[in-house]
N, C-alpha and C positions, 0 to 999 in steps of 0.2 A: 566229394560225392558221398565219403565213407564219414566225414564231419557231420554232414545234413543227415543221414541215416541216423548216427548215432544220437542228436538232438532230437531225432522222432523220437525213437525208443524210450530216451529219459522221458519226452512229454509225457508220453502213453502211459510211463510206470507212475508219473506222477498224478496225473490224473485218476487212474486206479487205486492207488494209494489214498487220497483226498476221498474219492466214491465209497472206498470200505470203511473210511475212517468216520464219515457221513452215516453209512448204515450201523456201524458198530455203537454210536452213541446208545444210552442208557436211558430209556423213556419210560417215567414214572406210569405205572397201570392199578397201583393202588392209593388208597388214602387213610387217613385216622379218623373216625367219628368217635366224639367222647361224650358220655353221656352222664347227665350230673345230676340226680334227684334225690327228693328229700318225701316224707312218709309213708315210702311202702314199707310192707312187712312180709316177711317169708311165708312161702307158700306150702300147702302140704306136698308131701312127697312123690306126688302122684302129676305136677305140675310145675311149669318154668315159664318166667317172662321171657317174650321176644321182640325185640324191636325192628321197625321195618321201614324202609325209605319209602316213599311213594314216588316213582318215578315214568312220567306221561302217563299218570293215571293206573300203573300197574304196582304192586307192592314186592319190593326186595327186602329179603330178609338181611340183618345186620347181625345175629344171632342170637341165642339164648344164654340168660343167666339166671342162677338161683340166689346167690349172695346179693343182699339189699346194703353194702356197702360200696359207697359211690367217691368219687368219680370212676367211670369204668371207660375205656378205649376200644374199639374193634375196629380192623382193618375191613374195607371196602372198594370196591373197583371204584377207581375215581370218575369215571365218566358216571356211575350212579351218584358219586356225593354231588358231583357239579350241577347235574340235573335235578335232582330231589327238589321238589315242592313241599314235602310235608313227612312230618316223622310220627311215628305210631307204635305204642305200646301194648301188647296183648299178652290174655295170660294163655298159655297152650298145653294140652296134654303131653308128657314127657315120653320122648321117642318118637314122638309123633312123624308117620312116613306116609308116602304116596300123594293122592292131589290134596288131600286138607293142609299138611305141611308148606304149599306154598302159596297160602294166603293166610290173612290173621283172621282168628276165631271170633266170635261174636264178642268174647269178653276183652274188649279193648277199654284200657284202662285210662291212656294218657296220650292225649296228641296235641301237634300245635304245628304251624306253617313256617318255614324259614322265609326271614327276613336277612339278605345276605347271608353270611355263615354260620347265624344261629335261629335256633328253634325255640321259642317259649311254651312249654307243657304244660298241661294239666288235664283235669278229670273229665274233661269236656265228652268223651264219647261215651259216658257210662248213662247218659241220661238223653233223652230224646231233642233238649233244648238246653243248653251249656248255660245259659243265663239266670234258668228257673232257680239254681242255688241262692240268689239272693232274695226269694219270696219265701222260703221255706219256713215253718213253725209246727209247734205240736204240744199237747199236752195229754195228761194222762189222767188214770185215779185209782183208788184202791177199793179192790172190793173181790168177793169170792162167789160169784155167779154159779157155779160149774158144780157146787156140791149143796145146792139150795133147792129143796123139794117145791115144785110149781105150788103158787099160793100161798106159801108159808111165809114168805117175806125175806127178809135179813135174818142170817144164823148168828150174827154178831162176832165174825172171827174174819173181818174183811181185809185185816193186815196180811192176810196170805196171797192176796192175789193184784196183781197190777195188768191194766188194760188202758190201751192208747185210743182213746176217745172220749167224749161227752158223757158223763153219766145221764141218766133218762131212762124211762121205759116206751122202749128199748134204747142202750146208748146210740150216739152217732158219732159220726167223724170228728177226730180230734186232730188228724194230722194232715198238714197242707204241705206237699211233696210233689217232684216233679214225677213223671211219665218217664221209667227206666228203658234204655234201650235193651235190645234182645243181648240175652247173655249174663242178666244180673236180675237180683231180687232183692228186696228189703228184710232186715229183719233185726228182732228187737232182742234186748238182753237186759237183764239186772246182774249186777257187780257186787257180789257177795265175799268181802274181805279176800279183793283181788282175782276172784273167780267169776268170771261170766257166765250166767246161764241164760240159756237162749229160749224165748217164748215163740218162737217158731217163727218163720220165713213168709213171706206176703209179697202182692205187687198190688193190690187194692187196699186203699186204706177205710173200704167200706163194707166190709166184708171180713171173716175169719180169716185167721193164717191157718198153715198147715199142721200145725202141732197141738194137742191136748194131753201129749202123755203124762203131764206132772198133775193135772188136776182130779179134785175130789173123787167124787163117785164114777164121774164121765157118762151120768146118765144125762147132764145139761151139757149141751156142747158150750155153752158161752153166750156173749152179745155178738152180734155183728161188728166188731171191730177187733184187729189184731191183740191179741193177751194172753195171758196164761195164770190158772190159779197154781198153788205149789205145795199139793199135799204125799203126792205119791212118786217114788224113782227115783229118789234124791240122787245126784250125782255124787261121786265119791269125795267127801271131805266136807258135805254139805249136811246139813241137819234140815227135813221137812216136819212139820209145815213151817214154811219159812216165811219170818215177819220180813217185809218189804220195806218199811218205814225206814227211814233215812238212808236209804240205799239210792246206789246211783243206777238211772236208767237210760239206756242207750239205744239208736238207731242206727244202724251200719248197712252201708251196700255192700253186698256179698256175690263174688263171681257165682253163674249157676252152669254147669256144676262145680261142686266145691266141697274137696276133701278135707278142709281144716276144721276143727271143731271150735276155734278162735275166732273174734272178729277180724274181717279183712279190715283195712289201713282206710279204709273210707267212712267216717262216721258221724255224719252233719247235722246231729241232732243230739243232745245230752241234758239232763238234768237230776236233781235229786228229790225224792218225796221228802214231805211233811210228816207229822205224826197223823195228822186227819185222814179219813178215809173216804170217800163217797157221802155225799155228792161234792165234796171237795175237788179240785182238780191242782195238778201239779204241772209246772211250765217245763217242755223241752226248749234249749235256746240252740242257737247256731251255734257250729264249730268247724266254721269254714276254713279257719286256720292251719289247722291240721291235716286237711286235704293233700294230696301226694300231689306234687309240680316239680319242675326243674326244669334246666337248660339243656338244648342237645346241639353241640356245635362241629362242624365238618371242616 
């Protein structure tokens, strides 16, 4: 009887040991997400980039970053990594808290769906139709309408202004661009000795932009297309009136709001003006190879 009792006790102890051993096994609860992107540029000091996994239709943050040196890796719950269908990169206010911090802002820069363990991402969420970049085009002309007195005609200093359109009376649309998603605006630029000078932001290619701060007497708001004359309020290091012949012209896509004075990384059109002023037009060419893109691996 004693021998049987000892065997029973031994069997119970062994069973408990195995059970404890099974319960003590370490099960991984987190995994690594590697983000490898090209073409991004640093933001202003008030904003950060933030990655998001879309899990069962809901966003899960993977963390924020300001450095645009890649690859970068982030620790994420393994259940979210395994079930995520999409990756999204957005621009967010630095230090954001509360309900707004639980979902990406309108300024979504990159996105892509997972295929297996990899998602190829690019600037699809910036426009309302990602494929519209295939059909973009643009042209511009040189003239200075904002300092012309009505009825007096051309005043002979047209090398000091740039307008993104087709010259005429009045000038007409010269940009063929996709409609932007919420959180984004177009912006025109002239680059002078490496210094980009804004001509203003806009969403409509058939109306004036939001700036005429450099323009002549400002008694004439200019034609119904984006552009600027360069007579007043020259930026530091630049001399006005500014001769824009032979200068590089750029159309960028900017986050809105935006606290950086420099063009954002998305610059779909650029061109160089010749020596001829209006009625000659100069071409803006596609610059799609520089657009931000990359891969995300889980």
